[in-house]
TIMI-328504 format. One line per field, with one value per atom (N, C-alpha, C): residue number from 1; residue in one letter; chain; atom name; x, y, z. Coordinates in nm, 2 decimals. Layout:
<vexfis>
num: [NUM | ...];
residuo: [A | ...];
cadena: [A | ...];
atomo: [CA | ...];
u: [X | ...];
v: [Y | ...];
w: [Z | ...];
</vexfis>
This chain:
<vexfis>
num: [1 | 1 | 1 | 2 | 2 | 2 | 3 | 3 | 3 | 4 | 4 | 4 | 5 | 5 | 5 | 6 | 6 | 6 | 7 | 7 | 7 | 8 | 8 | 8 | 9 | 9 | 9 | 10 | 10 | 10 | 11 | 11 | 11 | 12 | 12 | 12 | 13 | 13 | 13 | 14 | 14 | 14 | 15 | 15 | 15 | 16 | 16 | 16 | 17 | 17 | 17 | 18 | 18 | 18 | 19 | 19 | 19 | 20 | 20 | 20 | 21 | 21 | 21 | 22 | 22 | 22 | 23 | 23 | 23 | 24 | 24 | 24 | 25 | 25 | 25 | 26 | 26 | 26 | 27 | 27 | 27 | 28 | 28 | 28 | 29 | 29 | 29 | 30 | 30 | 30 | 31 | 31 | 31 | 32 | 32 | 32 | 33 | 33 | 33 | 34 | 34 | 34 | 35 | 35 | 35 | 36 | 36 | 36 | 37 | 37 | 37 | 38 | 38 | 38 | 39 | 39 | 39 | 40 | 40 | 40 | 41 | 41 | 41 | 42 | 42 | 42 | 43 | 43 | 43 | 44 | 44 | 44 | 45 | 45 | 45 | 46 | 46 | 46 | 47 | 47 | 47 | 48 | 48 | 48 | 49 | 49 | 49 | 50 | 50 | 50 | 51 | 51 | 51 | 52 | 52 | 52 | 53 | 53 | 53 | 54 | 54 | 54 | 55 | 55 | 55 | 56 | 56 | 56 | 57 | 57 | 57 | 58 | 58 | 58 | 59 | 59 | 59 | 60 | 60 | 60 | 61 | 61 | 61 | 62 | 62 | 62 | 63 | 63 | 63 | 64 | 64 | 64 | 65 | 65 | 65 | 66 | 66 | 66 | 67 | 67 | 67 | 68 | 68 | 68 | 69 | 69 | 69 | 70 | 70 | 70 | 71 | 71 | 71 | 72 | 72 | 72 | 73 | 73 | 73 | 74 | 74 | 74 | 75 | 75 | 75 | 76 | 76 | 76 | 77 | 77 | 77 | 78 | 78 | 78 | 79 | 79 | 79 | 80 | 80 | 80 | 81 | 81 | 81 | 82 | 82 | 82 | 83 | 83 | 83 | 84 | 84 | 84 | 85 | 85 | 85 | 86 | 86 | 86 | 87 | 87 | 87 | 88 | 88 | 88 | 89 | 89 | 89 | 90 | 90 | 90 | 91 | 91 | 91 | 92 | 92 | 92 | 93 | 93 | 93 | 94 | 94 | 94 | 95 | 95 | 95 | 96 | 96 | 96 | 97 | 97 | 97 | 98 | 98 | 98 | 99 | 99 | 99 | 100 | 100 | 100 | 101 | 101 | 101 | 102 | 102 | 102 | 103 | 103 | 103 | 104 | 104 | 104 | 105 | 105 | 105 | 106 | 106 | 106 | 107 | 107 | 107 | 108 | 108 | 108];
residuo: [M | M | M | G | G | G | R | R | R | A | A | A | E | E | E | Y | Y | Y | L | L | L | L | L | L | V | V | V | L | L | L | G | G | G | A | A | A | C | C | C | V | V | V | L | L | L | V | V | V | T | T | T | L | L | L | P | P | P | I | I | I | E | E | E | L | L | L | A | A | A | G | G | G | A | A | A | R | R | R | V | V | V | Y | Y | Y | R | R | R | R | R | R | P | P | P | G | G | G | R | R | R | L | L | L | V | V | V | R | R | R | A | A | A | V | V | V | L | L | L | P | P | P | V | V | V | A | A | A | L | L | L | V | V | V | F | F | F | L | L | L | I | I | I | W | W | W | D | D | D | A | A | A | L | L | L | A | A | A | I | I | I | A | A | A | A | A | A | G | G | G | A | A | A | W | W | W | H | H | H | F | F | F | D | D | D | P | P | P | A | A | A | F | F | F | V | V | V | T | T | T | G | G | G | L | L | L | R | R | R | V | V | V | P | P | P | F | F | F | G | G | G | I | I | I | P | P | P | L | L | L | E | E | E | E | E | E | V | V | V | L | L | L | F | F | F | F | F | F | A | A | A | V | V | V | I | I | I | P | P | P | V | V | V | C | C | C | G | G | G | V | V | V | L | L | L | T | T | T | Y | Y | Y | E | E | E | G | G | G | V | V | V | E | E | E | L | L | L | T | T | T | G | G | G | R | R | R | F | F | F | L | L | L | R | R | R | R | R | R | V | V | V | R | R | R | R | R | R];
cadena: [A | A | A | A | A | A | A | A | A | A | A | A | A | A | A | A | A | A | A | A | A | A | A | A | A | A | A | A | A | A | A | A | A | A | A | A | A | A | A | A | A | A | A | A | A | A | A | A | A | A | A | A | A | A | A | A | A | A | A | A | A | A | A | A | A | A | A | A | A | A | A | A | A | A | A | A | A | A | A | A | A | A | A | A | A | A | A | A | A | A | A | A | A | A | A | A | A | A | A | A | A | A | A | A | A | A | A | A | A | A | A | A | A | A | A | A | A | A | A | A | A | A | A | A | A | A | A | A | A | A | A | A | A | A | A | A | A | A | A | A | A | A | A | A | A | A | A | A | A | A | A | A | A | A | A | A | A | A | A | A | A | A | A | A | A | A | A | A | A | A | A | A | A | A | A | A | A | A | A | A | A | A | A | A | A | A | A | A | A | A | A | A | A | A | A | A | A | A | A | A | A | A | A | A | A | A | A | A | A | A | A | A | A | A | A | A | A | A | A | A | A | A | A | A | A | A | A | A | A | A | A | A | A | A | A | A | A | A | A | A | A | A | A | A | A | A | A | A | A | A | A | A | A | A | A | A | A | A | A | A | A | A | A | A | A | A | A | A | A | A | A | A | A | A | A | A | A | A | A | A | A | A | A | A | A | A | A | A | A | A | A | A | A | A | A | A | A | A | A | A | A | A | A | A | A | A | A | A | A | A | A | A | A | A | A | A | A | A | A | A | A | A | A | A];
atomo: [N | CA | C | N | CA | C | N | CA | C | N | CA | C | N | CA | C | N | CA | C | N | CA | C | N | CA | C | N | CA | C | N | CA | C | N | CA | C | N | CA | C | N | CA | C | N | CA | C | N | CA | C | N | CA | C | N | CA | C | N | CA | C | N | CA | C | N | CA | C | N | CA | C | N | CA | C | N | CA | C | N | CA | C | N | CA | C | N | CA | C | N | CA | C | N | CA | C | N | CA | C | N | CA | C | N | CA | C | N | CA | C | N | CA | C | N | CA | C | N | CA | C | N | CA | C | N | CA | C | N | CA | C | N | CA | C | N | CA | C | N | CA | C | N | CA | C | N | CA | C | N | CA | C | N | CA | C | N | CA | C | N | CA | C | N | CA | C | N | CA | C | N | CA | C | N | CA | C | N | CA | C | N | CA | C | N | CA | C | N | CA | C | N | CA | C | N | CA | C | N | CA | C | N | CA | C | N | CA | C | N | CA | C | N | CA | C | N | CA | C | N | CA | C | N | CA | C | N | CA | C | N | CA | C | N | CA | C | N | CA | C | N | CA | C | N | CA | C | N | CA | C | N | CA | C | N | CA | C | N | CA | C | N | CA | C | N | CA | C | N | CA | C | N | CA | C | N | CA | C | N | CA | C | N | CA | C | N | CA | C | N | CA | C | N | CA | C | N | CA | C | N | CA | C | N | CA | C | N | CA | C | N | CA | C | N | CA | C | N | CA | C | N | CA | C | N | CA | C | N | CA | C | N | CA | C | N | CA | C | N | CA | C | N | CA | C | N | CA | C | N | CA | C | N | CA | C | N | CA | C | N | CA | C | N | CA | C | N | CA | C | N | CA | C | N | CA | C];
u: [0.37 | 0.48 | 0.49 | 0.38 | 0.38 | 0.43 | 0.53 | 0.59 | 0.67 | 0.71 | 0.78 | 0.70 | 0.56 | 0.47 | 0.47 | 0.45 | 0.46 | 0.59 | 0.69 | 0.83 | 0.83 | 0.78 | 0.80 | 0.71 | 0.60 | 0.51 | 0.58 | 0.64 | 0.71 | 0.83 | 0.90 | 1.01 | 0.96 | 0.85 | 0.78 | 0.76 | 0.70 | 0.67 | 0.79 | 0.91 | 1.03 | 1.07 | 1.07 | 1.13 | 1.05 | 0.91 | 0.83 | 0.84 | 0.89 | 0.89 | 1.04 | 1.13 | 1.28 | 1.31 | 1.24 | 1.27 | 1.23 | 1.14 | 1.11 | 1.23 | 1.30 | 1.42 | 1.52 | 1.55 | 1.65 | 1.61 | 1.48 | 1.45 | 1.48 | 1.51 | 1.55 | 1.47 | 1.39 | 1.30 | 1.37 | 1.50 | 1.58 | 1.53 | 1.45 | 1.39 | 1.50 | 1.56 | 1.66 | 1.79 | 1.80 | 1.93 | 1.91 | 1.79 | 1.78 | 1.70 | 1.79 | 1.75 | 1.69 | 1.74 | 1.69 | 1.55 | 1.52 | 1.39 | 1.29 | 1.35 | 1.25 | 1.22 | 1.31 | 1.29 | 1.20 | 1.20 | 1.13 | 0.97 | 0.97 | 0.83 | 0.77 | 0.84 | 0.79 | 0.79 | 0.89 | 0.91 | 0.79 | 0.74 | 0.64 | 0.51 | 0.47 | 0.35 | 0.37 | 0.48 | 0.52 | 0.52 | 0.57 | 0.58 | 0.42 | 0.32 | 0.21 | 0.14 | 0.15 | 0.08 | 0.14 | 0.28 | 0.35 | 0.30 | 0.28 | 0.21 | 0.07 | 0.00 | -0.15 | -0.15 | -0.05 | -0.04 | 0.00 | 0.10 | 0.13 | 0.02 | -0.05 | -0.17 | -0.28 | -0.31 | -0.41 | -0.36 | -0.24 | -0.18 | -0.20 | -0.15 | -0.16 | -0.30 | -0.40 | -0.55 | -0.61 | -0.55 | -0.60 | -0.69 | -0.69 | -0.78 | -0.73 | -0.59 | -0.52 | -0.41 | -0.41 | -0.29 | -0.26 | -0.15 | -0.10 | -0.10 | -0.15 | -0.15 | -0.01 | 0.03 | 0.17 | 0.21 | 0.11 | 0.14 | 0.19 | 0.19 | 0.22 | 0.33 | 0.39 | 0.49 | 0.61 | 0.72 | 0.85 | 0.85 | 0.79 | 0.79 | 0.89 | 0.97 | 1.06 | 0.97 | 0.99 | 0.91 | 1.00 | 0.97 | 1.02 | 0.96 | 1.01 | 0.94 | 0.79 | 0.73 | 0.57 | 0.50 | 0.57 | 0.50 | 0.47 | 0.53 | 0.49 | 0.60 | 0.54 | 0.62 | 0.70 | 0.81 | 0.92 | 0.85 | 0.78 | 0.72 | 0.63 | 0.56 | 0.47 | 0.55 | 0.68 | 0.76 | 0.81 | 0.85 | 0.90 | 0.78 | 0.65 | 0.54 | 0.54 | 0.55 | 0.55 | 0.65 | 0.76 | 0.86 | 0.86 | 0.83 | 0.84 | 0.72 | 0.59 | 0.48 | 0.48 | 0.50 | 0.53 | 0.63 | 0.75 | 0.85 | 0.81 | 0.74 | 0.69 | 0.59 | 0.52 | 0.42 | 0.49 | 0.58 | 0.66 | 0.72 | 0.78 | 0.84 | 0.74 | 0.63 | 0.51 | 0.48 | 0.46 | 0.43 | 0.53 | 0.65 | 0.78 | 0.78 | 0.74 | 0.72 | 0.61 | 0.50 | 0.40 | 0.46 | 0.53 | 0.60 | 0.69 | 0.77 | 0.87 | 0.80 | 0.70 | 0.61 | 0.55 | 0.49 | 0.45 | 0.56 | 0.66 | 0.78 | 0.82 | 0.82 | 0.86 | 0.75 | 0.63 | 0.53 | 0.52 | 0.54 | 0.55 | 0.66 | 0.78 | 0.89 | 0.85 | 0.80 | 0.76 | 0.67 | 0.59 | 0.47 | 0.52 | 0.64 | 0.69 | 0.75];
v: [-2.11 | -2.03 | -2.06 | -2.07 | -2.13 | -2.02 | -2.07 | -2.00 | -1.87 | -1.86 | -1.74 | -1.64 | -1.67 | -1.58 | -1.44 | -1.43 | -1.29 | -1.22 | -1.27 | -1.21 | -1.19 | -1.27 | -1.25 | -1.12 | -1.11 | -0.99 | -0.86 | -0.88 | -0.76 | -0.72 | -0.81 | -0.80 | -0.74 | -0.78 | -0.73 | -0.58 | -0.55 | -0.41 | -0.33 | -0.36 | -0.30 | -0.28 | -0.40 | -0.39 | -0.30 | -0.29 | -0.22 | -0.06 | -0.03 | 0.11 | 0.16 | 0.06 | 0.10 | 0.19 | 0.18 | 0.28 | 0.41 | 0.43 | 0.57 | 0.63 | 0.56 | 0.61 | 0.63 | 0.55 | 0.57 | 0.69 | 0.72 | 0.83 | 0.97 | 0.95 | 1.09 | 1.11 | 1.01 | 1.05 | 1.09 | 1.03 | 1.06 | 1.01 | 0.90 | 0.86 | 0.78 | 0.68 | 0.61 | 0.69 | 0.80 | 0.88 | 0.98 | 0.98 | 1.06 | 0.97 | 0.88 | 0.78 | 0.83 | 0.94 | 1.01 | 1.04 | 1.10 | 1.15 | 1.05 | 0.94 | 0.82 | 0.74 | 0.73 | 0.67 | 0.75 | 0.89 | 0.97 | 0.96 | 0.92 | 0.92 | 0.78 | 0.68 | 0.53 | 0.48 | 0.50 | 0.44 | 0.45 | 0.58 | 0.61 | 0.53 | 0.53 | 0.46 | 0.31 | 0.27 | 0.11 | 0.07 | 0.16 | 0.11 | 0.09 | 0.19 | 0.20 | 0.06 | 0.02 | -0.08 | -0.22 | -0.22 | -0.34 | -0.36 | -0.26 | -0.27 | -0.33 | -0.28 | -0.32 | -0.47 | -0.52 | -0.65 | -0.72 | -0.69 | -0.77 | -0.80 | -0.69 | -0.70 | -0.79 | -0.77 | -0.88 | -1.02 | -1.05 | -1.17 | -1.22 | -1.14 | -1.21 | -1.23 | -1.15 | -1.18 | -1.29 | -1.33 | -1.44 | -1.38 | -1.25 | -1.19 | -1.19 | -1.22 | -1.21 | -1.31 | -1.37 | -1.47 | -1.47 | -1.54 | -1.55 | -1.70 | -1.72 | -1.86 | -1.90 | -2.02 | -2.07 | -2.11 | -2.15 | -2.19 | -2.08 | -1.95 | -1.83 | -1.74 | -1.79 | -1.72 | -1.82 | -1.77 | -1.84 | -1.92 | -1.86 | -1.92 | -1.85 | -1.75 | -1.66 | -1.56 | -1.54 | -1.45 | -1.36 | -1.23 | -1.14 | -1.15 | -1.07 | -1.08 | -1.03 | -1.10 | -1.08 | -1.17 | -1.26 | -1.35 | -1.28 | -1.17 | -1.11 | -1.17 | -1.22 | -1.29 | -1.17 | -1.22 | -1.15 | -1.06 | -1.14 | -1.08 | -0.96 | -0.95 | -0.85 | -0.73 | -0.75 | -0.64 | -0.58 | -0.66 | -0.61 | -0.53 | -0.59 | -0.52 | -0.37 | -0.36 | -0.22 | -0.13 | -0.18 | -0.10 | -0.08 | -0.19 | -0.20 | -0.12 | -0.15 | -0.09 | 0.09 | 0.13 | 0.28 | 0.34 | 0.26 | 0.31 | 0.32 | 0.21 | 0.21 | 0.32 | 0.35 | 0.45 | 0.60 | 0.62 | 0.74 | 0.75 | 0.64 | 0.64 | 0.68 | 0.62 | 0.65 | 0.79 | 0.85 | 0.99 | 1.08 | 1.05 | 1.14 | 1.11 | 1.00 | 0.98 | 1.07 | 1.08 | 1.18 | 1.32 | 1.36 | 1.48 | 1.51 | 1.40 | 1.42 | 1.44 | 1.36 | 1.38 | 1.52 | 1.57 | 1.69 | 1.81 | 1.80 | 1.89 | 1.88 | 1.76 | 1.73 | 1.80 | 1.78 | 1.82 | 1.98 | 2.05 | 2.19 | 2.24 | 2.18 | 2.22 | 2.21 | 2.10 | 2.07 | 2.18 | 2.23 | 2.32 | 2.46 | 2.49 | 2.63 | 2.65];
w: [5.89 | 5.94 | 6.09 | 6.16 | 6.29 | 6.39 | 6.47 | 6.59 | 6.54 | 6.43 | 6.38 | 6.32 | 6.30 | 6.23 | 6.28 | 6.40 | 6.47 | 6.43 | 6.46 | 6.42 | 6.27 | 6.19 | 6.03 | 6.01 | 6.07 | 6.03 | 6.08 | 6.19 | 6.26 | 6.16 | 6.12 | 6.02 | 5.89 | 5.85 | 5.72 | 5.73 | 5.86 | 5.88 | 5.87 | 5.92 | 5.93 | 5.78 | 5.70 | 5.56 | 5.47 | 5.48 | 5.41 | 5.43 | 5.56 | 5.59 | 5.57 | 5.56 | 5.56 | 5.44 | 5.32 | 5.21 | 5.24 | 5.33 | 5.38 | 5.45 | 5.53 | 5.60 | 5.50 | 5.40 | 5.30 | 5.22 | 5.20 | 5.13 | 5.20 | 5.33 | 5.40 | 5.52 | 5.57 | 5.69 | 5.80 | 5.82 | 5.94 | 6.07 | 6.07 | 6.20 | 6.27 | 6.21 | 6.28 | 6.31 | 6.25 | 6.28 | 6.39 | 6.46 | 6.57 | 6.68 | 6.73 | 6.83 | 6.97 | 7.00 | 7.13 | 7.11 | 7.00 | 6.98 | 6.96 | 6.89 | 6.87 | 7.01 | 7.08 | 7.22 | 7.30 | 7.31 | 7.38 | 7.31 | 7.19 | 7.13 | 7.16 | 7.15 | 7.16 | 7.31 | 7.38 | 7.51 | 7.61 | 7.62 | 7.73 | 7.70 | 7.57 | 7.54 | 7.54 | 7.50 | 7.51 | 7.65 | 7.74 | 7.89 | 7.94 | 7.90 | 7.95 | 7.90 | 7.77 | 7.71 | 7.76 | 7.79 | 7.85 | 7.98 | 8.05 | 8.21 | 8.19 | 8.09 | 8.07 | 8.04 | 7.94 | 7.92 | 8.04 | 8.11 | 8.22 | 8.31 | 8.33 | 8.43 | 8.38 | 8.23 | 8.18 | 8.18 | 8.17 | 8.16 | 8.30 | 8.39 | 8.53 | 8.58 | 8.53 | 8.56 | 8.48 | 8.39 | 8.30 | 8.21 | 8.18 | 8.07 | 7.93 | 7.93 | 7.79 | 7.79 | 7.67 | 7.65 | 7.49 | 7.48 | 7.35 | 7.31 | 7.19 | 7.13 | 7.12 | 7.19 | 7.18 | 7.04 | 6.95 | 6.81 | 6.73 | 6.78 | 6.70 | 6.76 | 6.87 | 6.94 | 6.97 | 6.98 | 7.01 | 7.14 | 7.24 | 7.38 | 7.46 | 7.39 | 7.47 | 7.56 | 7.68 | 7.75 | 7.83 | 7.85 | 7.95 | 8.06 | 8.16 | 8.30 | 8.29 | 8.39 | 8.39 | 8.28 | 8.21 | 8.13 | 7.98 | 7.95 | 7.82 | 7.72 | 7.61 | 7.50 | 7.44 | 7.39 | 7.33 | 7.22 | 7.15 | 7.03 | 7.06 | 7.17 | 7.21 | 7.25 | 7.31 | 7.35 | 7.21 | 7.12 | 6.99 | 6.92 | 6.93 | 6.86 | 6.91 | 7.05 | 7.10 | 7.07 | 7.01 | 6.96 | 6.80 | 6.73 | 6.59 | 6.54 | 6.57 | 6.51 | 6.53 | 6.64 | 6.66 | 6.57 | 6.56 | 6.48 | 6.33 | 6.28 | 6.15 | 6.13 | 6.23 | 6.22 | 6.21 | 6.28 | 6.28 | 6.14 | 6.08 | 5.96 | 5.85 | 5.87 | 5.78 | 5.78 | 5.89 | 5.91 | 5.85 | 5.87 | 5.81 | 5.67 | 5.61 | 5.46 | 5.40 | 5.48 | 5.43 | 5.44 | 5.53 | 5.53 | 5.42 | 5.40 | 5.28 | 5.17 | 5.15 | 5.02 | 5.01 | 5.12 | 5.11 | 5.07 | 5.13 | 5.11 | 4.95 | 4.90 | 4.77 | 4.67 | 4.69 | 4.61 | 4.62 | 4.73 | 4.75 | 4.66 | 4.66 | 4.57 | 4.44 | 4.39 | 4.26 | 4.19 | 4.28 | 4.24 | 4.23 | 4.28 | 4.28 | 4.14];
</vexfis>
């Protein structure tokens, strides 16, 4: 897989959790709420990454990233990671909530 491997894994995460949205999680349908949940934490970790890269304490194997970088030397894949993984986490949480609501209805 090589240089596209990181992107493929992120894409797989989105595909695996997409059925939860289609089942009614409504995560993508409330973008403002999603941005307020993901952005603050993503910014903290992006700053952390930028500092660690600048200090030489953190690096990314060029064999597994595309080579596209955003400011401060952060690979594009890392920026996407801090968006995709939390979104998938929120979708999973909402899926558990949907399942709970469904089970409560069935039990009545």
